[in-house]
MARTI-828710 format. One line per 4 residues: number of its first residue (from 1); their letters; for each residue x, y, z of N, C-alpha, C. Coordinates in steps of 0.02 Angstrom, whole numbers. Layout:
NUM	a	X/Y/Z/X/Y/Z/X/Y/Z ~ ... $
This chain:
1	mgev	-5496/4029/3296/-5455/4072/3273/-5450/4116/3310 ~ -5378/4192/3286/-5387/4238/3326/-5435/4318/3297 ~ -5425/4357/3313/-5486/4414/3288/-5422/4464/3245 ~ -5435/4445/3202/-5393/4492/3148/-5379/4575/3173 $
5	krfp	-5330/4611/3178/-5313/4644/3211/-5312/4695/3173 ~ -5348/4754/3160/-5338/4824/3118/-5315/4852/3134 ~ -5267/4893/3058/-5218/4939/3095/-5251/5011/3085 ~ -5233/5071/3104/-5280/5147/3124/-5264/5139/3035 $
9	rsgk	-5340/5178/3003/-5313/5193/2957/-5303/5273/2936 ~ -5335/5296/2999/-5336/5374/2992/-5283/5421/3000 ~ -5301/5475/2983/-5230/5533/2957/-5213/5531/2908 ~ -5159/5563/2906/-5127/5576/2852/-5090/5511/2790 $
13	pdef	-5110/5520/2736/-5057/5456/2748/-4952/5419/2752 ~ -4946/5486/2755/-4890/5499/2780/-4896/5475/2864 ~ -4933/5460/2880/-4947/5441/2951/-4958/5374/2958 ~ -4977/5365/2921/-5013/5287/2908/-4925/5249/2886 $
17	verl	-4894/5266/2846/-4839/5239/2837/-4794/5234/2866 ~ -4802/5262/2930/-4778/5281/2979/-4750/5253/3026 ~ -4842/5236/3057/-4866/5217/3114/-4859/5124/3084 ~ -4871/5099/3017/-4854/5037/3005/-4772/5022/2996 $
21	crah	-4734/5079/2980/-4668/5050/2987/-4654/5034/3060 ~ -4664/5082/3099/-4632/5083/3187/-4661/5048/3205 ~ -4725/4994/3188/-4756/4970/3218/-4753/4885/3219 ~ -4713/4868/3128/-4694/4836/3148/-4602/4851/3125 $
25	eaql	-4591/4872/3172/-4506/4896/3133/-4454/4844/3142 ~ -4439/4826/3240/-4399/4748/3266/-4429/4705/3227 ~ -4493/4679/3211/-4510/4611/3185/-4489/4604/3109 ~ -4468/4658/3067/-4468/4662/2990/-4362/4684/2998 $
29	layl	-4356/4705/3031/-4267/4702/3050/-4243/4618/3086 ~ -4267/4584/3124/-4264/4520/3133/-4268/4485/3082 ~ -4336/4461/3043/-4346/4440/2974/-4269/4454/2921 ~ -4251/4514/2914/-4213/4543/2844/-4165/4510/2874 $
33	tqml	-4118/4510/2943/-4054/4518/2956/-4065/4425/2960 ~ -4099/4405/2957/-4112/4314/2951/-4095/4318/2899 ~ -4135/4346/2826/-4114/4349/2777/-4063/4353/2752 ~ -4040/4414/2742/-3981/4446/2736/-3912/4428/2765 $
37	grpe	-3905/4411/2830/-3847/4394/2866/-3843/4433/2885 ~ -3823/4500/2903/-3786/4575/2915/-3842/4606/2925 ~ -3853/4638/2978/-3911/4685/3014/-3874/4763/2989 ~ -3844/4757/2980/-3821/4857/2928/-3871/4842/2858 $
41	vare	-3845/4784/2838/-3867/4786/2777/-3955/4767/2763 ~ -3972/4739/2818/-4065/4714/2842/-4086/4813/2854 ~ -4058/4843/2895/-4049/4912/2899/-4086/4947/2862 ~ -4032/4954/2797/-4033/4986/2723/-4091/4978/2696 $
45	vaqd	-4112/4898/2664/-4161/4874/2642/-4223/4897/2689 ~ -4236/4883/2737/-4300/4914/2772/-4288/4976/2772 ~ -4242/5012/2750/-4267/5103/2717/-4273/5097/2688 ~ -4250/5055/2628/-4251/5055/2545/-4375/5060/2559 $
49	tfer	-4357/4990/2586/-4451/4966/2611/-4473/5030/2615 ~ -4490/5066/2687/-4492/5106/2701/-4527/5182/2637 ~ -4442/5174/2645/-4466/5273/2586/-4506/5228/2520 ~ -4483/5150/2480/-4550/5121/2429/-4636/5140/2473 $
53	lhrm	-4630/5121/2547/-4700/5116/2551/-4715/5204/2565 ~ -4654/5234/2580/-4698/5314/2589/-4720/5341/2495 ~ -4693/5312/2453/-4684/5332/2388/-4746/5294/2369 ~ -4772/5258/2375/-4813/5215/2331/-4914/5218/2358 $
57	yrpe	-4909/5216/2436/-4945/5173/2438/-5008/5223/2479 ~ -5064/5207/2496/-5099/5263/2538/-5153/5230/2551 ~ -5193/5231/2626/-5197/5174/2668/-5258/5119/2621 ~ -5307/5187/2584/-5346/5153/2552/-5326/5101/2499 $
61	qvlf	-5300/5095/2453/-5274/5043/2461/-5253/4977/2475 ~ -5236/4985/2547/-5186/4930/2576/-5227/4888/2624 ~ -5291/4825/2603/-5305/4781/2640/-5288/4746/2708 ~ -5220/4745/2680/-5192/4685/2745/-5104/4727/2740 $
65	pram	-5112/4782/2771/-5029/4828/2790/-4967/4782/2827 ~ -4983/4729/2869/-4901/4705/2879/-4898/4662/2830 ~ -4950/4615/2787/-4927/4570/2734/-4885/4609/2697 ~ -4932/4687/2664/-4869/4711/2633/-4808/4731/2627 $
69	lfkv	-4801/4757/2690/-4771/4786/2721/-4707/4712/2733 ~ -4692/4677/2744/-4653/4600/2706/-4638/4577/2678 ~ -4712/4586/2619/-4684/4563/2520/-4647/4623/2528 ~ -4672/4706/2521/-4590/4751/2488/-4528/4725/2514 $
73	atnf	-4526/4740/2579/-4467/4710/2606/-4426/4650/2570 ~ -4473/4595/2555/-4449/4532/2549/-4440/4552/2466 ~ -4451/4583/2425/-4451/4609/2374/-4402/4635/2351 ~ -4364/4688/2399/-4304/4738/2400/-4229/4701/2430 $
77	almh	-4275/4639/2461/-4208/4587/2484/-4193/4526/2435 ~ -4205/4509/2417/-4203/4468/2371/-4171/4526/2323 ~ -4199/4556/2282/-4136/4605/2234/-4087/4634/2233 ~ -4080/4649/2308/-4019/4625/2354/-3985/4577/2325 $
81	lrrr	-4026/4533/2368/-3948/4460/2371/-3928/4460/2309 ~ -3983/4464/2228/-3988/4435/2157/-3917/4497/2165 ~ -3925/4548/2156/-3864/4614/2151/-3790/4596/2160 ~ -3795/4558/2250/-3744/4552/2281/-3713/4492/2236 $
85	rles	-3752/4438/2221/-3709/4369/2197/-3687/4398/2116 ~ -3725/4424/2081/-3694/4438/2010/-3659/4506/2009 ~ -3647/4534/2071/-3581/4599/2062/-3513/4549/2096 ~ -3535/4506/2134/-3476/4496/2156/-3453/4444/2095 $
89	amit	-3485/4409/2039/-3467/4359/2012/-3424/4415/1960 ~ -3444/4450/1925/-3418/4520/1875/-3376/4543/1926 ~ -3346/4579/1987/-3315/4578/2008/-3237/4602/1993 ~ -3244/4547/1975/-3153/4525/1953/-3129/4551/1881 $
93	gaag	-3179/4530/1832/-3184/4564/1771/-3212/4626/1774 ~ -3250/4666/1777/-3289/4707/1776/-3220/4769/1785 ~ -3220/4740/1847/-3169/4806/1889/-3088/4795/1910 ~ -3081/4722/1870/-3002/4697/1872/-2988/4717/1962 $
97	meev	-3008/4704/2010/-3017/4678/2080/-3017/4603/2104 ~ -2968/4613/2152/-2989/4547/2175/-3058/4537/2215 ~ -3100/4465/2189/-3159/4473/2217/-3129/4453/2309 ~ -3191/4485/2345/-3201/4456/2418/-3212/4402/2390 $
101	pdhr	-3193/4377/2468/-3197/4323/2473/-3265/4291/2526 ~ -3319/4243/2517/-3354/4237/2543/-3343/4195/2628 ~ -3338/4208/2674/-3312/4205/2715/-3365/4129/2734 ~ -3419/4104/2738/-3491/4056/2730/-3456/4012/2682 $
105	mgpd	-3422/4014/2647/-3410/3964/2574/-3343/3929/2619 ~ -3343/3857/2598/-3281/3846/2581/-3229/3883/2549 ~ -3151/3837/2538/-3092/3855/2488/-3106/3846/2434 ~ -3137/3770/2418/-3159/3729/2369/-3225/3777/2316 $
109	rqam	-3240/3795/2352/-3327/3793/2305/-3313/3890/2293 ~ -3241/3938/2322/-3234/3988/2344/-3214/4015/2282 ~ -3158/3952/2231/-3123/3949/2200/-3176/3939/2127 ~ -3208/3899/2140/-3252/3871/2087/-3301/3918/2064 $
113	adqi	-3309/3961/2104/-3370/4033/2124/-3347/4102/2060 ~ -3255/4077/2061/-3200/4131/2055/-3201/4137/1988 ~ -3208/4080/1964/-3187/4018/1910/-3260/4034/1885 ~ -3286/4018/1892/-3352/4045/1843/-3374/4099/1855 $
117	gqhl	-3377/4164/1892/-3398/4191/1873/-3360/4257/1837 ~ -3282/4226/1834/-3247/4225/1779/-3294/4237/1717 ~ -3288/4162/1710/-3333/4135/1649/-3385/4174/1634 ~ -3445/4190/1674/-3511/4228/1686/-3499/4287/1648 $
121	tnvi	-3436/4341/1681/-3430/4392/1654/-3417/4408/1595 ~ -3383/4362/1550/-3362/4351/1489/-3422/4325/1445 ~ -3459/4304/1453/-3513/4267/1433/-3549/4330/1437 ~ -3579/4382/1473/-3606/4431/1476/-3580/4472/1462 $
125	relr	-3519/4499/1423/-3486/4525/1371/-3507/4500/1317 ~ -3508/4477/1296/-3516/4425/1218/-3579/4434/1224 ~ -3629/4445/1251/-3711/4444/1222/-3692/4513/1168 ~ -3772/4495/1116/-3806/4562/1114/-3799/4630/1144 $
129	pnlr	-3783/4673/1091/-3810/4738/1156/-3888/4749/1203 ~ -3935/4741/1141/-4006/4747/1193/-4024/4696/1214 ~ -4001/4617/1222/-3975/4575/1257/-3952/4606/1335 ~ -3875/4603/1330/-3843/4641/1388/-3850/4703/1438 $
133	nvfv	-3891/4730/1397/-3928/4798/1422/-3988/4757/1484 ~ -4028/4733/1450/-4092/4694/1493/-4047/4652/1568 ~ -4008/4633/1528/-3991/4563/1576/-3965/4632/1643 ~ -3912/4679/1605/-3881/4707/1665/-3931/4755/1728 $
137	mahv	-3978/4775/1671/-3999/4837/1723/-4064/4743/1762 ~ -4079/4715/1760/-4119/4668/1790/-4060/4641/1838 ~ -4008/4605/1829/-3998/4540/1873/-3955/4606/1923 ~ -3901/4640/1912/-3842/4685/1913/-3876/4748/1950 $
141	qgkp	-3905/4790/1916/-3944/4835/1933/-4025/4833/1988 ~ -4042/4768/1972/-4106/4769/2025/-4180/4788/1993 ~ -4166/4815/1937/-4211/4885/1904/-4279/4830/1891 ~ -4339/4830/1909/-4404/4795/1901/-4418/4806/1820 $
145	rkei	-4438/4754/1783/-4451/4770/1713/-4499/4794/1681 ~ -4520/4851/1720/-4573/4895/1670/-4511/4954/1707 ~ -4452/4957/1743/-4441/5023/1738/-4396/5037/1695 ~ -4340/4942/1656/-4315/4935/1621/-4351/4935/1554 $
149	aatl	-4417/4919/1531/-4475/4947/1469/-4513/4975/1458 ~ -4460/5058/1516/-4497/5117/1519/-4403/5177/1476 ~ -4363/5131/1509/-4308/5172/1515/-4266/5146/1443 ~ -4289/5103/1420/-4267/5063/1340/-4351/5082/1307 $
153	gite	-4397/5102/1326/-4428/5126/1268/-4462/5063/1217 ~ -4490/4996/1270/-4499/4953/1256/-4540/4911/1273 ~ -4589/4850/1253/-4653/4843/1301/-4611/4803/1367 ~ -4658/4773/1411/-4656/4726/1453/-4615/4674/1437 $
157	krvd	-4670/4643/1387/-4662/4598/1353/-4585/4588/1318 ~ -4578/4611/1291/-4502/4616/1249/-4454/4625/1294 ~ -4467/4650/1363/-4419/4643/1414/-4399/4569/1427 ~ -4467/4541/1449/-4455/4450/1465/-4426/4420/1408 $
161	krmt	-4433/4437/1329/-4412/4378/1293/-4341/4405/1268 ~ -4326/4444/1293/-4252/4462/1262/-4204/4436/1348 ~ -4248/4451/1403/-4203/4418/1470/-4197/4337/1440 ~ -4263/4319/1437/-4276/4229/1416/-4222/4199/1383 $
165	ralk	-4201/4260/1331/-4124/4266/1277/-4056/4245/1315 ~ -4081/4321/1325/-4025/4314/1353/-3985/4285/1415 ~ -4053/4245/1428/-4012/4184/1481/-4007/4123/1459 ~ -4026/4111/1401/-4011/4050/1354/-3963/4073/1357 $
169	acre	-3944/4114/1345/-3882/4095/1280/-3815/4111/1338 ~ -3834/4155/1389/-3802/4126/1456/-3787/4050/1459 ~ -3821/4018/1484/-3811/3966/1486/-3769/3888/1432 ~ -3821/3911/1374/-3779/3871/1328/-3708/3889/1300 $
173	rlas	-3707/3947/1327/-3610/3970/1312/-3563/3946/1374 ~ -3588/3948/1441/-3586/3912/1492/-3556/3845/1465 ~ -3638/3826/1469/-3638/3758/1458/-3603/3724/1390 ~ -3572/3749/1329/-3534/3736/1286/-3450/3751/1331 $
177	qgid	-3430/3772/1369/-3387/3759/1427/-3391/3705/1471 ~ -3404/3689/1486/-3436/3632/1508/-3450/3651/1611 ~ -3502/3714/1590/-3502/3718/1673/-3578/3723/1644 ~ -3577/3673/1696/-3684/3692/1727/-3713/3727/1771 $
181	laev	-3734/3770/1759/-3728/3813/1835/-3810/3783/1901 ~ -3830/3727/1848/-3868/3670/1905/-3818/3630/1958 ~ -3768/3613/1950/-3730/3569/1961/-3698/3579/2012 ~ -3693/3666/2019/-3655/3728/2051/-3662/3732/2125 $
185	d	-3733/3741/2112/-3798/3757/2190/-3793/3702/2213 $
């Protein structure tokens, strides 16, 4: 097994993050581009990652800098993908605009996604306000539980319960309309 490469931790905390990001930038961008499909989106997510690391981490807190960098980037990428999926599902009903077609999807699947998106938009609108707020903050705005809890003045456990109830209500309502999301994917 190879020797573990230590990342230099000397200097100011800002310099630590900057060196970490520069050392792995090319590899991170390639990884994010593969995950997200578009280089310009990968650059945005990488920038969000660098900003988060700059604000949140100090050298003495990090045992595995490269792993932390990729974990934070993966979390941002997943939030972006969730947000993009929900926004495209809600765009028709929420903004009254045509949905932008996904060219990687065949016309039959795109038509099905458009119809399900319209149903999902209506189902989300019908949720009780306390459930809808948590659902939208988490899945549309991509906010973490902790931030949702602080914004709404509730505990993270309450956020989890509301999210569970919102998802259950959405599934049940869609199922009553003959839509099973498990079969769609």
